[in-house]
N, C-alpha and C positions, 0 to 999 in steps of 0.2 A: 871287751870294752877297751877302747883306747883312751888314754889320758896323757896329756903332755907332762913333761917333767916339771915345767914351770907351774902348771896348775897344781900338781901334787905338792910342790914345795910351798906354795902359797897356802894351801889347805893345812899342811903340817904346821906352819907357823901360827895360823889362826888357832889350831887345836892346842898347841903348846901354851899359847897365851890364855886360852879359856881354862885349861887345867890349872895353870899357875894362879890365875885370878881366883878361881874357885877355892884353891888352897889358902888364899889370903897372903900370897907372897908377892913381893915386889920383884922387878927384874934384878935388882941388886941382891936381894935375898937368894934368889935362884942361882945367880952367878956365883955367889959365895959358897953355896952348898955344892955346886958343880966343879968349882975350881977353874971357872972361866970368867971372862970379863962381862960386865953389864952390857957393854957395847955389843959383844957377841950374842948375848941373849936377845937383845933388841934386833939385831940383824937377822937372826933366825926367825923371830916372830914376824918380821916385815918381809921375809922371803928374799932378803938381799944376798944370802949365801946359801949354798948347798952344804949343810953340815955333815959331819962324819957319823958313822954308826957309833963310834966310841963316845962321841959327845951326846948322842941321843940316849945311850945307856946311862951316862952320868945324869942327864936331865931326868930320865925316868926314875932313877934311884933317889934323886933329890925331891922329886914330886911324890915319891912313895907309890909308884904305879909300875905295872909290868911294862917293859919296853914295847911290847906289841900294842898296848893301849894307846901309845903315842901315834901309832899308825892306823888306828881304827877310828876313822872319821868319815862323815858323808862328803862326797865330792861335790863342789859347787862350781 
């Protein structure tokens, strides 16, 4: 299966936002827990940036999920 990088990043951002909202966290809450800015969280969720694996691990830890769960989403 071929998937474009842009499509993957969009779907990743959607998934991060869904998990964050399910956990009842604001973007600012997540940013504070990750040690990144709220602006960066927003840009990840809107697929405006291609974030690093290091930041994804921080996000997973803050959301109390395994890092692989952030990458386990249906492709749209």
